[in-house]
C-alpha positions as CSV (number, residue, x, y, z in Angstrom):
1,M,-18.4,-57.6,-22.8
2,S,-19.4,-60.1,-20.0
3,E,-22.1,-58.9,-17.4
4,S,-19.1,-59.2,-14.6
5,N,-16.9,-56.7,-16.3
6,N,-19.9,-54.5,-17.0
7,N,-20.7,-54.5,-13.2
8,D,-16.9,-53.8,-12.4
9,K,-16.9,-51.0,-14.8
10,K,-20.2,-49.6,-13.3
11,T,-18.6,-49.9,-9.7
12,K,-15.2,-48.4,-10.8
13,D,-17.3,-45.4,-12.5
14,G,-19.5,-44.9,-9.3
15,A,-16.5,-44.9,-7.0
16,A,-14.7,-42.2,-9.1
17,L,-17.8,-40.3,-9.0
18,V,-18.0,-40.1,-5.3
19,I,-14.3,-39.7,-5.0
20,G,-14.5,-36.5,-7.4
21,G,-17.6,-35.2,-5.7
22,L,-15.6,-35.3,-2.2
23,F,-12.6,-33.7,-3.9
24,I,-14.9,-30.8,-5.2
25,L,-16.4,-30.4,-1.7
26,A,-13.1,-30.1,-0.2
27,L,-12.0,-27.6,-2.5
28,V,-15.1,-25.4,-1.9
29,F,-14.6,-25.9,1.8
30,A,-11.0,-24.8,1.5
31,A,-12.0,-21.7,-0.5
32,Y,-14.6,-21.0,1.8
33,N,-12.3,-21.0,5.0
34,Y,-9.6,-19.2,3.1
35,F,-11.7,-16.2,2.1
36,N,-13.5,-16.1,5.4
37,N,-10.4,-16.0,7.3
38,A,-8.7,-13.3,4.9
39,N,-11.9,-11.0,5.5
40,S,-11.9,-11.5,9.1
41,S,-8.3,-10.7,9.5
42,N,-8.8,-7.5,7.7
43,N,-11.6,-6.3,10.0
44,T,-9.4,-6.0,13.0
45,G,-11.8,-6.7,16.0
46,S,-15.0,-6.1,13.9
47,E,-15.7,-9.7,13.2
48,N,-18.3,-9.6,16.2
49,K,-20.1,-6.5,15.0
50,S,-23.5,-6.5,13.1
51,I,-23.4,-5.0,9.6
52,I,-25.1,-2.1,10.9
53,E,-22.3,-1.4,13.2
54,R,-19.7,-1.9,10.5
55,V,-21.5,0.4,8.2
56,K,-21.7,3.2,11.0
57,D,-18.2,2.8,11.5
58,V,-17.1,3.5,8.0
59,F,-19.2,6.6,7.9
60,N,-17.9,7.8,11.3
61,S,-14.4,7.3,10.6
62,D,-11.8,10.2,10.5
63,E,-10.9,9.6,6.6
64,D,-13.9,11.3,5.3
65,K,-13.7,14.5,7.0
66,K,-13.4,18.2,5.6
67,G,-10.9,18.8,2.9
68,S,-11.4,15.1,1.2
69,L,-13.6,14.4,-2.0
70,N,-15.9,12.6,0.0
71,G,-16.3,15.1,2.8
72,N,-18.0,18.6,2.9
73,G,-14.8,20.3,2.2
74,A,-15.3,20.6,-1.5
75,M,-19.1,21.1,-1.4
76,D,-20.8,24.3,-2.4
77,S,-22.8,25.6,1.0
78,Q,-26.0,26.2,-1.1
79,N,-26.2,22.9,-2.4
80,E,-24.9,20.3,0.3
81,P,-26.3,16.7,0.5
82,E,-28.5,16.2,3.5
83,E,-26.7,14.8,6.6
84,I,-26.8,10.9,7.2
85,S,-29.0,10.2,10.1
86,T,-28.7,6.8,12.0
87,T,-30.8,4.8,14.5
88,D,-29.9,1.7,16.4
89,E,-31.1,-0.5,13.6
90,T,-31.3,1.4,10.3
91,M,-29.5,3.9,8.5
92,I,-31.3,6.6,6.4
93,I,-29.1,7.9,3.5
94,S,-30.7,10.8,1.6
95,E,-30.9,10.2,-2.2
96,W,-28.8,11.8,-4.7
97,V,-31.0,13.9,-7.1
98,A,-29.7,15.7,-10.3
99,N,-29.9,19.2,-10.9
100,D,-32.6,20.2,-13.4
101,Y,-31.3,23.0,-15.3
102,A,-32.8,25.0,-18.2
103,Q,-30.7,26.6,-21.2
104,G,-29.1,29.7,-20.2
105,D,-29.1,28.7,-16.6
106,I,-25.1,28.5,-16.8
107,T,-23.4,31.2,-18.8
108,G,-19.4,31.9,-18.9
109,K,-16.4,30.2,-20.2
110,T,-16.1,28.3,-16.7
111,Y,-18.3,26.6,-14.3
112,T,-17.8,25.2,-10.9
113,V,-19.4,22.1,-10.1
114,V,-22.1,21.8,-7.5
115,W,-23.9,18.7,-5.4
116,G,-26.3,17.0,-7.8
117,D,-24.6,18.1,-11.3
118,T,-24.0,15.6,-14.2
119,L,-22.4,16.6,-17.5
120,W,-25.7,15.9,-19.1
121,E,-27.3,18.5,-16.8
122,I,-24.6,21.0,-17.3
123,A,-24.7,20.7,-21.1
124,E,-28.5,21.3,-20.9
125,A,-27.8,24.3,-19.2
126,V,-25.1,25.6,-21.5
127,Y,-26.1,24.3,-24.9
128,G,-29.9,23.1,-24.5
129,N,-29.0,19.9,-25.3
130,G,-28.0,17.1,-22.7
131,S,-26.2,15.0,-25.5
132,E,-23.6,17.9,-25.9
133,W,-22.0,16.6,-22.7
134,T,-19.1,15.3,-24.8
135,R,-17.9,18.7,-25.8
136,I,-17.5,19.6,-22.1
137,L,-15.9,16.1,-21.3
138,A,-13.4,16.7,-24.3
139,A,-12.4,20.3,-22.9
140,N,-11.7,18.9,-19.6
141,S,-10.4,15.5,-20.4
142,S,-7.4,15.9,-18.2
143,D,-9.5,16.8,-15.3
144,I,-12.4,14.5,-15.3
145,G,-12.0,11.2,-13.8
146,Y,-13.5,7.7,-14.6
147,L,-15.0,4.7,-12.9
148,P,-12.6,1.5,-13.0
149,G,-14.5,0.3,-16.2
150,G,-14.0,3.6,-17.9
151,Q,-17.5,3.4,-18.3
152,Q,-18.8,6.7,-16.3
153,A,-17.1,10.1,-16.3
154,L,-16.7,11.5,-12.7
155,I,-17.2,15.2,-11.8
156,V,-17.0,16.3,-8.0
157,P,-18.4,19.4,-6.3
158,G,-16.0,22.3,-6.3
159,Q,-14.5,21.2,-9.4
160,V,-14.1,24.1,-12.1
161,L,-14.9,22.9,-15.7
162,V,-14.1,24.8,-18.8
163,I,-17.1,25.5,-21.0
164,P,-16.1,25.3,-24.6
């Protein structure tokens, strides 16, 4: 190959590389604008609010009041979570802590779930071995929900479980 053909090929390759890079940048910019506009249209007036104000709005909305699974309607009054307290710049959300049961703490053929319960802890209280939680899950399979990936069984305060 001659030297002039080699230089032409390098020039064409360089131009193609620059054009390809510009095309990729244009795609990234278009995707950014698309998703940014989709998010701001869903916020309905909240695009000028700080993240703290948006979180406060979620916690103060009327959707999570008594009677819903996320509200206090299904909570046992003895074992309710602490209230969420807010200040101007920070939110302090109390940490969830599992109940610590010993064998024999739970007896009977049914059990009403309270705040802080896990299937593991309930199994420890009933059978003395937390790994027996699958027995409780199997007996209540139609009443226990799962996270979207199916990895985690979900129980809620107020739910009545059959103890096999």
